[in-house]
Structure formats: structure tokens, C-alpha cells
N, C-alpha and C positions, 0 to 999 in steps of 0.2 A: 659404709658409714663416709660421708663428704669430709669432713673435719678432720684434719691434723691431729694425733696425739698431743703435740705442742699446744695446737688453737685450744685444744678442751681443759689442757691443764693451766694457760693463761686464763680461760674462762672461768676455771676454779680460784685462781688467785686471785682475780677481780671480786668476784664473788667475794669471799674471805675479808678482803678488805671493806668491799663493800657494805658488809655486815656488821663493821664494827664504827661508832659512831667518830671515833679517834680517827681512823683512817680513810672515812668516808672521801675527804676531798681528794685524798692520795688516788683512788680508786677512781674517779671522776676523771681527774686529769691524766690517769693512766690511758681510761677506754679512749677519750675526746682525743689523745694524740695518735691510738694506736685505730680506732674504727670510726670512721665518720657515720654520725645517725645511730648509734646504739647507744643504749641507757642503759646502767647495771643496777641491781640493788641487792638485798638478800632473799630474794627468789627468782633470780633471776635462771639459777641452773635448774631449779623446780620446773621452770616454764619451757626453757628448751628441752628438756626431758618431757615433758606432758604432750609438746608441740611432734617432737619425735614418734611417741607412741601413737599419737594420733592419725598422724598420717601413715605409718604403717596400718594400723587400722584399717584406715580408710582404702587402701590397696589391697590389703585383705579381704577386704569385704566386697571390692570391683571383682575379684580374681575370682571369689568362690561364689559371686553373684547372691550373695545374702541379703536377704531383705531388710531395710532399714527405715526406722521411723519419719526418714528423711526423705522419702520416695515420693511423698507426697506432694514436697516442694520442688521439685525438678518435673 
């Protein structure tokens, strides 16, 4: 894993704040002050997990030499 446990906890907190309309502005301010060019909303954590899973699947496919429906694009 590249990110520290603290980074993931911070992200979870930001997502929780962003998921509530009453605390959305607080989440935006925390995010802007801590991470330049990063935006959060209620789907941020799900998207990060899907991106990580996709990267793992890609590497596994390359290592195993699994044929992909995208081979025609390469």
C-alpha cells in the first residue's frame, strides 16, 4: 500500500464530511487546505478503491499474460 493508515483515515473523514450537505463546505475547506488539486464527494472513497482494484487487475493480467478485450487497442 502506498498511502499511510493516517492518510486513509483522513480521506474517510473528508468523505464523511462531504456526504453531509451541512458539513460539505467544511470538507471542501479541509481538502483544499491539505491537498492541492484534490476534490472530494460522497463517492470519493469508492472511486479510490475501484481505481486500486483496476490497477491490481491490470498488473495481474500482464504478469499472467491473460488476454484482454483491449488487446486490439494496443
